[in-house]
ZAMARGU-4260 file (C-alpha; in steps of 0.2 Angstrom, whole numbers, plus 5000, padded with zeros to 4 digits):
<rodrens>
0) 5171/5460/5382 | 5182/5475/5383 | 5188/5479/5400 | 5181/5496/5406 | 5194/5509/5409
5) 5197/5516/5427 | 5187/5532/5429 | 5197/5546/5437 | 5187/5559/5446 | 5190/5577/5441
10) 5201/5587/5452 | 5217/5582/5462 | 5219/5565/5469 | 5231/5560/5483 | 5246/5548/5481
15) 5237/5534/5490 | 5223/5534/5477 | 5236/5536/5463 | 5246/5520/5469 | 5230/5510/5471
20) 5225/5514/5453 | 5243/5510/5446 | 5243/5493/5455 | 5226/5489/5449 | 5231/5493/5431
25) 5247/5484/5432 | 5240/5469/5442 | 5253/5471/5455 | 5255/5477/5473 | 5271/5486/5472
30) 5264/5503/5479 | 5255/5494/5493 | 5272/5486/5498 | 5280/5503/5497 | 5267/5510/5508
35) 5270/5497/5521 | 5288/5502/5521 | 5295/5487/5512 | 5308/5490/5499 | 5307/5478/5485
40) 5325/5480/5480 | 5331/5474/5497 | 5339/5457/5498 | 5332/5448/5513 | 5343/5432/5512
45) 5360/5427/5507 | 5369/5411/5503 | 5386/5410/5510 | 5400/5407/5498 | 5411/5397/5510
50) 5423/5412/5512 | 5420/5423/5527 | 5431/5436/5520 | 5422/5437/5504 | 5405/5436/5512
55) 5410/5451/5523 | 5415/5461/5508 | 5400/5458/5497 | 5387/5470/5505 | 5391/5486/5514
60) 5387/5486/5532 | 5383/5467/5534 | 5389/5450/5532 | 5381/5443/5516 | 5385/5430/5502
65) 5376/5426/5486 | 5360/5437/5485 | 5344/5426/5485 | 5331/5432/5472 | 5345/5439/5461
70) 5357/5434/5447 | 5376/5432/5451 | 5390/5429/5439 | 5405/5419/5445 | 5418/5421/5432
75) 5436/5415/5432 | 5452/5411/5423 | 5456/5393/5419 | 5458/5382/5435 | 5453/5396/5447
80) 5440/5386/5456 | 5423/5391/5449 | 5415/5374/5450 | 5423/5371/5467 | 5415/5387/5474
85) 5399/5384/5465 | 5398/5367/5474 | 5402/5375/5491 | 5388/5388/5488 | 5376/5373/5483
90) 5381/5365/5500 | 5377/5380/5510 | 5360/5383/5500 | 5355/5365/5505 | 5358/5369/5523
95) 5346/5384/5521 | 5332/5373/5514 | 5336/5379/5496 | 5336/5365/5482 | 5351/5367/5470
100) 5348/5363/5451 | 5365/5361/5443 | 5366/5362/5424 | 5383/5354/5421 | 5387/5358/5402
105) 5405/5356/5405 | 5403/5338/5411 | 5414/5342/5426 | 5404/5336/5441 | 5401/5319/5447
110) 5393/5311/5463 | 5411/5308/5471 | 5415/5326/5469 | 5399/5332/5477 | 5401/5320/5492
115) 5419/5326/5494 | 5412/5343/5496 | 5400/5337/5510 | 5384/5337/5499 | 5370/5325/5502
120) 5367/5320/5483 | 5349/5316/5487 | 5346/5335/5489 | 5353/5341/5473 | 5347/5339/5455
125) 5362/5337/5443 | 5357/5338/5425 | 5365/5340/5408 | 5353/5349/5396 | 5354/5347/5377
130) 5355/5366/5375 | 5354/5382/5384 | 5336/5386/5380 | 5331/5370/5389 | 5339/5375/5405
135) 5332/5392/5404 | 5314/5384/5402 | 5318/5373/5417 | 5321/5389/5427 | 5305/5397/5421
140) 5294/5382/5425 | 5302/5378/5442 | 5299/5396/5448 | 5281/5392/5447 | 5283/5379/5462
145) 5278/5391/5476 | 5282/5378/5490 | 5301/5377/5486 | 5316/5388/5484 | 5329/5385/5471
150) 5347/5389/5467 | 5350/5387/5448 | 5368/5385/5443 | 5373/5386/5425 | 5390/5379/5422
155) 5395/5387/5411 | 5389/5401/5400 | 5404/5399/5389 | 5401/5381/5386 | 5382/5380/5385
160) 5377/5377/5367 | 5361/5385/5360 | 5348/5375/5349 | 5356/5383/5334 | 5373/5377/5339
165) 5368/5359/5342 | 5357/5358/5326 | 5369/5369/5315 | 5386/5367/5306 | 5403/5371/5313
170) 5404/5388/5305 | 5406/5400/5319 | 5398/5414/5309 | 5382/5405/5307 | 5377/5408/5325
175) 5385/5424/5329 | 5376/5433/5343 | 5363/5419/5346 | 5368/5415/5364 | 5368/5434/5369
180) 5350/5436/5362 | 5344/5420/5370 | 5351/5425/5387 | 5344/5443/5385 | 5326/5437/5381
185) 5326/5424/5395 | 5332/5435/5409 | 5320/5449/5404 | 5306/5436/5407 | 5313/5428/5423
190) 5321/5443/5433 | 5304/5448/5441 | 5299/5430/5445 | 5316/5426/5453 | 5313/5440/5465
195) 5295/5436/5468 | 5298/5418/5472 | 5315/5419/5481 | 5324/5410/5466 | 5343/5412/5464
200) 5353/5411/5448 | 5372/5408/5448 | 5380/5410/5431 | 5398/5402/5430 | 5408/5410/5416
205) 5425/5410/5409 | 5437/5425/5409 | 5445/5428/5392 | 5459/5440/5387 | 5451/5456/5381
210) 5463/5460/5366 | 5454/5476/5361 | 5453/5483/5379 | 5471/5479/5383 | 5477/5488/5367
215) 5468/5504/5372 | 5476/5505/5389 | 5489/5518/5391 | 5505/5513/5399 | 5503/5495/5395
220) 5493/5480/5401 | 5502/5480/5418 | 5491/5495/5424 | 5475/5489/5416 | 5459/5487/5426
225) 5451/5470/5428 | 5437/5474/5416 | 5450/5480/5403 | 5461/5465/5405 | 5447/5452/5403
230) 5430/5449/5395 | 5416/5436/5397 | 5406/5426/5384 | 5387/5428/5383 | 5385/5446/5378
235) 5379/5460/5389 | 5366/5450/5399 | 5379/5445/5413 | 5384/5463/5414 | 5366/5471/5416
240) 5355/5457/5423 | 5367/5453/5437 | 5367/5461/5454 | 5384/5454/5458 | 5399/5449/5447
245) 5414/5440/5456 | 5429/5437/5445 | 5442/5425/5451 | 5461/5426/5447 | 5476/5416/5453
250) 5494/5419/5456 | 5508/5412/5445 | 5519/5409/5461 | 5520/5391/5466 | 5522/5397/5484
255) 5503/5402/5484 | 5498/5384/5480 | 5493/5371/5494 | 5503/5355/5496 | 5501/5339/5506
260) 5514/5331/5517 | 5521/5322/5502 | 5522/5338/5491 | 5507/5334/5480 | 5497/5349/5475
265) 5480/5348/5483 | 5474/5366/5482 | 5477/5384/5474 | 5476/5402/5478 | 5462/5413/5473
270) 5458/5431/5473 | 5440/5436/5471 | 5436/5454/5465 | 5419/5462/5465 | 5419/5469/5447
275) 5400/5474/5449 | 5390/5475/5465 | 5373/5484/5468 | 5377/5483/5487 | 5390/5497/5488
280) 5405/5487/5487 | 5411/5487/5469 | 5430/5484/5467 | 5432/5476/5484 | 5442/5459/5485
285) 5445/5444/5496 | 5459/5431/5496 | 5458/5412/5500 | 5464/5395/5495 | 5453/5381/5488
290) 5456/5363/5491 | 5452/5351/5477 | 5461/5335/5482 | 5454/5322/5494 | 5444/5336/5502
295) 5434/5350/5492 | 5431/5367/5500 | 5438/5384/5505 | 5453/5386/5518 | 5442/5398/5527
300) 5452/5399/5543 | 5468/5403/5535 | 5460/5416/5525 | 5452/5424/5540 | 5470/5425/5548
305) 5476/5434/5533 | 5461/5446/5534 | 5464/5451/5552 | 5483/5453/5551 | 5482/5472/5549
310) 5471/5474/5564 | 5476/5483/5580 | 5470/5468/5589 | 5482/5456/5581 | 5501/5454/5585
315) 5510/5443/5573 | 5527/5434/5574 | 5532/5416/5579 | 5518/5418/5592 | 5502/5425/5587
320) 5492/5435/5599 | 5474/5442/5599 | 5470/5456/5610 | 5454/5462/5619 | 5446/5478/5615
325) 5455/5486/5630 | 5472/5480/5624 | 5474/5466/5636 | 5479/5449/5629 | 5465/5438/5625
330) 5474/5422/5618 | 5491/5418/5612 | 5496/5403/5600 | 5511/5397/5591 | 5510/5394/5572
335) 5496/5396/5560 | 5491/5378/5561 | 5487/5381/5579 | 5476/5396/5574 | 5466/5385/5563
340) 5464/5372/5577 | 5458/5385/5589 | 5445/5391/5575 | 5438/5373/5574 | 5438/5369/5593
345) 5436/5384/5604 | 5420/5394/5602 | 5426/5409/5613 | 5441/5411/5601 | 5430/5410/5586
350) 5418/5423/5594 | 5433/5435/5597 | 5440/5432/5579 | 5423/5436/5572 | 5421/5452/5581
355) 5438/5458/5574 | 5433/5452/5556 | 5417/5462/5558 | 5426/5477/5563 | 5440/5476/5551
360) 5431/5471/5535 | 5413/5476/5538 | 5411/5491/5550 | 5427/5501/5545 | 5423/5500/5527
365) 5405/5505/5530 | 5411/5520/5541 | 5425/5524/5528 | 5439/5522/5541 | 5457/5518/5537
370) 5465/5519/5520 | 5454/5515/5504 | 5469/5505/5497 | 5466/5492/5511 | 5449/5488/5504
375) 5453/5490/5485 | 5471/5484/5483 | 5473/5478/5466 | 5489/5468/5469 | 5491/5450/5474
380) 5491/5448/5493 | 5504/5438/5503 | 5503/5419/5503 | 5491/5410/5514 | 5505/5398/5521
385) 5502/5386/5535 | 5517/5384/5546
</rodrens>
């Protein structure tokens, strides 16, 4: 039986009636939510990245992380720590009661790696799907489970084959544009269910040299912007469907790397740049080092020290000093290692440092205080050295 159309009484109707009609026709309650003062575009929950500096730079006016209910891309050059960061994010998601579903198309993750990162492997689902479409169908089906929240990690877009890739030949021209079309169709279907069910997607991707973009830059590649220097596989879907795009680059300086007592390399420097942000922070950056030796994780305390070194409440030198708001001395220490120790053992010291981080990285940017170059610096920062 054909459904009867909603009758509209002659004459002018008010906005309340109009919203109810729109909701009834569309089968939603968007207008009702708006009437109650709820903004459906707002992110209500964030998964920490493991870097305090990066979390503080992602959303204007607050400490954030990876937005729940949205799509985030984490792309990087080779060996910049994409998978290491993804595992750290998965660990933090588990602590929030969110179940990670990790699609490892690169065959780079094992249980030893997860345990080294502090993950309870009974609380994460690791899978190697046959093709990209299968994992996208997993996302669509799991979003129907209302009793659970999920973090879907695709590692990586560049290495995930489509069905036509698996079943076809080795001729690259036989599957041109297929992955881009698959992603485009899939995300047009799941964007709204993600938001409605607090699902989160983290796309890991590769940064590749953008030859066309570099050639068009006047003055040479040295002065090119991030998005002119690099491009990512997967078509335009990672560009348009994501709320946040974080690109990871590294330094060629060996001084930036992390070494153990026997001079074995156990970590590396990373610069994270926000090339897209729907949270008022595009082009901001953060710097930190990632450990990938016996321990897996982010050297967060060292990164925090670098982040606050420009503060009026910090005095550097052989002896570091934190000041109270009135300019009096709060705490003095000798050497960066002692700073890290205090951050791990002294709650009052941590509280004061967090106050300075909030002021320097969050509030001053939100209020447009200080120089813009302090927040949008495109150069490589100083080394995160531990004395």
